[in-house]
N, C-alpha and C positions, 0 to 999 in steps of 0.2 A: 335631425332635431325632434325633440319630444315635448309635447305640451305638458305632459304629466308622466309620472313614473312611480310605480308602487310595487313592492313596498319601498319606503325610503329608510335606509339604515342608519344614516348619520344624523345626530341631534346635537347642536352646538349654537352658541351665539354667532351672528353673522360676521363680526370682525375676525373670528377664527378662520373663516373662509377666505375673506379677501386678503388677510395678511399672509396667508399661506400660499396664494397663487399669484400675488403681485409684489413687485419690489417698488415701494413708494418713496424711499428716501431720496432726497435731492431731486424731486419731481415737482412739476407744476400740475395741480390737480384741480379738476372741476367737478363739483357735485351739483346736479340738477334736481330741484325739488327737495331742499335740504330739511324742510319741516322745522322741528324745534332744535335742530343742529346737534342732536345727541351724537350721531355717527360723525358728523363734521368734526366735533370736538375730539372724539377718539382717534380720527385719522390725523388731524392737525397736531395733536399733542403727543403722538407716538413718533418714534424714529427720529430722523435728523433731516434738516434742510427741506421740509415739506412746505410748499407754498399752495394755499387753496383759495378758490373762488367758489362761493355757494350761493345758488340762486333759489328763489322762492316766488310763487304767484299769489299766495295768501297774504293779503296786506297786513292782517293782524299778526300773523306769525313773523312776517318780515320785520315789522316794527319792533317786535320783541327781540328778534336776532341783532338788530342794530344796537340795542342796549348792552349786548355783551362786550365787556371790556377786557377780557382776559385771553383773547385769541388774536394776538397781533399779527399772526401769519395767515389770517383768513379775511377775505373781502366778501361782504354780503351784498348781493344785487337783487333787485326786483326784476325778474325776467322769466319768461316762458321758454321752454326748450325748443319750441318751433321757430324762435327768432332769438338767437343768443347774441347779445351785443358785444361780442369779443372777437379778437383777430383770428384770422385763418391760422392753422397749424401752430397753435400756441399752447396746447396742453399735451402732457404725456398720458394722462389717464382721465377718463370721464366716468363718474359714477351716477347711476340712477337706482335708488333704493325703493322699490315698491311704488314708483311714480309714473312709469310709462303709461300704465292703464288709466291714469287720471288725465292724461292728454286727450283732448277731443279727438275722436276716431279719425276725422278727415285731415288731422294735423300730425298723425303719428309718423307717417312717411317723411314728412318735412323735418320733424324732430330728429329722426335718425340721419337725415342728410346734414342737418346742422352739427350733429355730434361728429360725423365724418369730417366736416369742414374745419372744425376747431381742433381736431386731433393732429398731432404731428405724424409724419409717416412712421408706420410701425407702432403707433400709439394704441392703447387698448381701451375699450368701452366695457365697463362692468355693469350689467343690467340685471337686477334681481327683481322677480316678479312673484307675488303669491299665487299659489295654485288653488284652484277652485275645489277644494277638498278639505276635509277635517272638521273637528268639533267647533273651532273658532269660526270657520266659514258658515257652518250651519246656523249659528246665532246671527252673524252679520247679515246673512242673506234674508233674514226675516224682514229687515228694513232697508237693505242696500245690497241688492243682487248685482254682483260685478261679473258674472259669467261671460257676458257678451263682450265687455271691454277688455276682459283678460284674454280672451280668444283673439280679439283684434289686435292686442299688443303683441302677442306671440306671432301672429300673421305678419305684422309689420317688421319684426326682426327677421323672420324667415325670408321675406321679400328683400330686405337689405342684403342678406347673405347671398341670395339668389342672383341679385343684381351686381354682386361683387363690390359693394361698398365696404364690406367687411368679410374676413374669413373667420369661421367659427373656431376658436382655439379650444374651447372646452365648454361643456354643458354640465352644471353641477346641481344635484338635488339634495336638499338637506331640510331638517326640521328645525325651525327657530323657536326656542322656548320663550313663552311669554307668561308672566304671572300677574294675576289681579288679586288684590287683597279682598275685595268684595265688589258687589254690583255697583256701588256708588263710584268706585274708581273706574270700572269699565264704562259706565255712563259718561263720566267726565272725559275719559281718553278717547273713547270710540265714537259714541253717539254725539258727544259735544265737540268733536274735532272741528276746529275753525275752518278748515279747508273744505267742508261740506256742510250743507244746511239740511240736517235730518229733521224732518217734521213728523214726529210720531204721535199718533192719537194716543189717548190714555189706555185704550184697550190694547193697542199694539205694544206700547211701552211696557205694560204688565206682562204680555206674552213673551217679550224679549227677556224681561227679568226672571220670569219663571223658567225659561229655557236655560238661561245662564246659571241659575241656582241649581237646577237639576244636573247640569253638566259639572259644575264645581263640586258637587257632592260626590261625583265619581273620580274626578281628576285632582281634587284638593286645590283647585285654583290655578293649576299650571296647564297651559295650552301649548301644543306643539304645532306651530303653523308651517305647513309645507311650502317651500320656496324653491324655485328654479332660477339658477343664475346662468346667463349667457355671457360668456367671455369672448368679446369680439375684437379682432385686430384689424386696424385700418389696412386695407390691402393695396391701396394706391392713393 
């Protein structure tokens, strides 16, 4: 297993990755840390016979998700992945999109044990994590340095494989393209994300804005965020 891999040759939206390596039709699917349900919607509305449960720990975002009335095959729950209030061996696939590193480090092992518990025998966990690299990360780290927690998340996955909770089916590296129209949009989506309480001084805020604008002048607003996907199969 590799924490990072360079160069990464493939650039594509994440759905292109998981739809190519997983068969999701007629499955019971769990998404942990669903955020604003963007990927929840894509998964639930594609294919046939897909039933989803999507959990979130951010109260504000969870309340917004509960207002969605056009996803009849999705159930939204307020729950953390270290204590999943769902039955043993009840899901075919579990997704975590860039959320494992948000779990408190002492609870990461428990989160993976819980994923193992709720998966059916032979079920698959799809865990994608941002790599601590790239232009987007260089801006983010000015006010939110995630290097330590991303390393810890990778270590927890390695440990789960070493302890035979899962077998590593595949490790995939790709660049996820993200576009921001301007700094105001970046500030709203990243600095103002409701799952984190970013308190930036005026000086730091201006430093982040300057770094963002300098980078956008080179890349025309498109960032390629390097992502690692660990595709884990429940081994027993």
